[in-house]
N, C-alpha and C positions, 0 to 999 in steps of 0.2 A: 648772087641770087641763091644758090646752093645752100651757102651758110645759112640764110635767111629762112629756107624752107625747113632746115633741120631744127632751127630754133623753135620756129612755128609747130613743129611736129612735137618737140619736147613738151611745148605749153599745152598743147592739146591732149597729148598722154597724160600729163599731170592732171589735167582738169577732169578726164575721163575717168581716172583712178579715184578722184575724190580726196578732198584734204582731210576728212575726218572719218574715213571709211574703215572696214576691216584690214587687218594686217594680211601681208603674204605669207606664206609659209616661211617659218623661221624666223619671222620679224615681228616685233610688237606692232598693234595697231597704233594710230595717230590718234591721240586725244584731242577732242574740242576743248579750247582752253574754258576753265570755269570762271564765272564772274566773281568779282569782289562780293564776298558775303554781305547781304542786306536782309538780314532775317526778320520775320515777323509774320503776320497772319493777314495784311492787306493786299490790295491788287498789285502794290508797286513793289512787293518784297520778292525775294528769288529764292529763299531758303526758310526752314524753321530752326529754331534753337532748341535744342533737348540737352539740358546739362551743360556739359564743356563744348559740346560739338554743333557746328552748323550742318545741317542735312539739307541737300540739295535733291529734289526730286529730277531725274535725268528726263523723264518723260515730259514734265512741266517745262523745264529748260528748252527742249526741243520745240515744243509747241509754242513758246514765247518768241524764240528765234525765228522760226518759219512765218509766224504771224508778222513779225517786225518787217521782214523782206517781202512777204507776198499780201499781207492784209487778209490771208485765210487761214483760219485755224485747222491744222491737220485732223483728219477724222481716223488716221490709223496710229498704232504705236510707232516709235521710231525705229526705222528699217536700216539695213548697211547702207552706209554712205549719207544718211543723215546726221545733221548736228545733234551731239550728246547720245549717239548710239554707241555703246560700250560693250564689245563682245565678250562673252564669258564662256564659251564653249570650251571643251577639253583641249581642242586644236589651238586655241587662243591662249588659254592660261597655261598650257605646256611649253610656251615660249620662255626665254630668259627675260628676266626683269619683273616678273611677278612673284609675290609671297601670298600664298594661299593658307586662310586659317581655317576654313572649315568648307567641305565639300560633299557632295553625294556621289561622285565619279570614283572609280577605282582606277582610272588612268594614271601611271605611275609618275607621268611627267608633270601632272597637276598636283599629286599628292606629296610628292618629294619635293621639298624646298631646297633648291640649290644642291651643291655637292657638300659631301661631309656630314656631319653630325651637328653642327653649331645653330641649325635650326630645326625647330619640331616639325614633323610632317602635319599635313592638314589634318583635322579631325574629320571623323566620318559623320556627316550629318545624316539625320534620319530620312528614309525615303519610303514612299508609298502613299497612296490616297486610303480614305474611309475616315469617318469621325471618330474622335477619341477625345477623352478627358484632358483638361489643360495638363501640362507637364513641362519640366524644365530640361533641357539639354546641356549639360556641362561641357566644357571646352575641350577635354582632353581624354583620350583612352590611352595615353602613355603609362607603361609601368616600370620603364627602365631609363632613368634620366641619363643624359649622353654628355653632358659638361657641367663644370663647376656653376652653381647656381640654378641649375635647370630642376624644376620641380615636377612632379607626377599629379599636381592639382590644377595645373594651368598650361597653357600654351606658353613656350618660352623660345627665346632667340637671343643670341648675342647681337647687338647693333653692328659690329663690325661685319658679320656675315650678312646681315640684311642690307647693309650699305651695298656690299659687293654684288649682292643679287639683284637690287634696285637698279644699280649703276649699269648692269650688264645688258639692259635693253630698253630703260626708260628714258624719258626727256631729261637731259642732265641739268636742265634749269627749273624742273618742275618741283612740285611740292608733294609731300607725302599724303596720299589719299586713301581712304578705307571704302572699298566698293561693297555693296551690298545687293544680293539678288532676292526678289520675292518671287515665290512660285508656290502659291497657294492654289489648292484645287477645290475648295468647299468650306461650308460652314462647320464649326467645331466649337460652338460655345460663344463666338462673337458674329455678329453680323456680317455678311459679306466674307470676302476673302482677305481677312485680316490677321494678324497674329501680334503678340506681345513680345517685347525685345528688351534686353539690358547689357549693356557692354561696359567692362571696367579694363583699362590698360594702366599699367604700372611700368615706370622707368627707375631701374636699379642701378645705384654705383657700387660695384662689388668692393671697392676700397673703402667704403663707408664714408667718403669725405662729403658727397652731395647726398641730400635728404631725398627720400624716395618722392617721385612725382606721380600722381595719380590723376587720371581723366576718366571722366563717367559719361555714358551716353544713358540718361534716365530721366524718368520724371515728366510732369507737364511741360508745356512749351515754355522754354526760359528757365526753368527751376532746375536745382540741383538736389538730389536725394541720394547721396552715396551710400546709405545703409544697405542696399542692395534688395533685390527683387524679393517680394513674398512667394516663395516657391511652394508654399503649403497652401497658398489661398484657395478658397472655395471657388467654384466657377463664378457664383454670384457676385464676387469681388473683383474679377477680372473684368475691369472697364477703364473708361478714359478717366476716370477719377483716382485711380490707384497711383500713388505719388511716387512709386518706384518704378513701374513699368511704362515703357513708351509702347503706344498702341500704333503698329504699322498698319496704314490703311491701303487696301488693295486699289481704291478708287478715290479720287479728289475731283472737285467741281472747279471749273474756271469760268471766267466772264467771257462775254462776246469778243472782249479785247485781249484774251489770253491771260488775264490776272488771276491770281488765286481767290477763290470765293469761299471754299470750305472743304472740311474733311467729309468723306463718303459721297455717294452719288447726289447729284443736283436734286433739290427739292422742287415742288411745282412753281413756286415763285421765281426760283434761279432759272429754271428752264424757260419759263415764260419771257424772262428778260434776256434771254440769249445765251444762258449758261449751258457748258459743255462738260460731259463727264471725260475725265483723263484716266485711263487704266495705268496703274503702277504695277500690277502683277504681271511683270514681263517674261517670267520663266527663268531657267537655269541658264540658258545661253546669251542673256543680255542683262547686264547690271540695271538695277532699278534706282539706286541711290549712291551718291557720292557724299562721304562723311568727313569733315575737316575739322581740326583745331590747328592754329597757327604755331603755338608753342609746342605741341607734340610734334609736329612737322620739323620744326628747328633742331628739337632735341634727338629726333630720331636720325636726321640727316648729320648733325654736327653737334657734338656735346662730349661731356666727360662721363655721361652714362653708359654702361656696359650691356645691360640686358633689358629687353621688353618682355613684360608678362601680359598675356591676354586672357579675358575671361568673357566668353558670348553665351548668354543664355536666352532662350525662347519659350515661349508658352503658347497653347492654342494653335500648334502646328498641325496642318493637314495639308500635305505638300507632295509635290515631286522631289524636292530637297531645295533648301536655300544654301547660298554661298556667300563667304565673307573672303575678300583679297585686297591686296595693296599694289599700288604702282605709283611711279611718280607722273604727275600731271601738271600742265602749265595753267597759268592763272592769266585773265586779261587784265591789262594795266589800265584800269579806268576808275572812277568813282562808283559806288554802288548805287548812287541816286542819278547817274548819268543815263538819260532815255536812249543814248546810242551805243550803250555798253552791251554790244552783242558780238558774238564771232561773226567770221566771214560768212557770206551766203551760203546756203546749203550746196552740197557738192553737185547736186543735180542741176542745178543753175548754172554753176562752173562749167560742167561738163557741156551743156548746151552752147554756152559761151564760146567755150575753148574750140568745139568743133566746128561751130559757125565761121569763127575767126579763121581757122585753118583752112576750111573751104573756100573763103574768099581769097586768102593767100594763093591757094593753088590755081583758081580760075584766073587771078591776076597774072600768075607766072605764065599759064598757057597763053594768055593773050599777048604778052611780050613775046613768047616764042614764035606766035603765029604773025 
């Protein structure tokens, strides 16, 4: 009986801590597995395709998962312990296992990527509120390259050093994910708390045997326009039809059954039909999006390529600062069209179940002793 009580106590403790909650000091958080990408703009889809990348809204995934288990759409943003809550505070990103490309914090554990000089430090993202004209933020403030192939016009790292850093804290069976924080504070030429983004990642074989591989986050949904963002575009040209920029929306509309309805707040017709607004502007301490490309993940984790180069550009920023970082994240093993393709129930439900189970076991043991 003593051994049984110890097992039950362990189960209850694990449930109380949560399966997708925030990390303890010194250890990475546990990531809720991402579903297999099923990108599109219908209610049945779980991501949107921008150029080469599948982009997941973590707030949408959290709402869909909680609705799947409870039948109720949450009215708040993902909180610690909720599915798809991805902590990104300095205390979290300072742990081993993260690679940070851009941040507004000056926390040395976050800015410095691993030991040595084979991974560029994180670029300093702009910070501060107040409306201003559209502008582009380049990806590096580096002036002194630190390894062969390191450029002062891009964020660079050796893949061997990246693999070492990722493996030091991430899920060893996970895939390479780029996370992005949206942290806008007001309008700045665009409606609402939106901004414009464009990413370009290149893999380089320093031996010259493998051709460079390029990956772009760009353009309208599903299109690929690798020519680059129009950094000198007039404010009137910065809109949803610009073929190079991705408009990152601070709010999206979902249906009464948590399916995607559209970008921006719900209109009157959508609201009348039970539509709900979902806030994607989650701030600097909680990632808003997970960005994934299978080929990039495969090549970063195991290939003959030697260097990764990145260029992250933004426009119409009015913020407390955005962040871009990577970690290894598990994926669900199920078909994207499978309606049961959801992670485990939210940790709050698990906690209640675990505590109740442990309480019943304790009462039973007392009865036997009596």
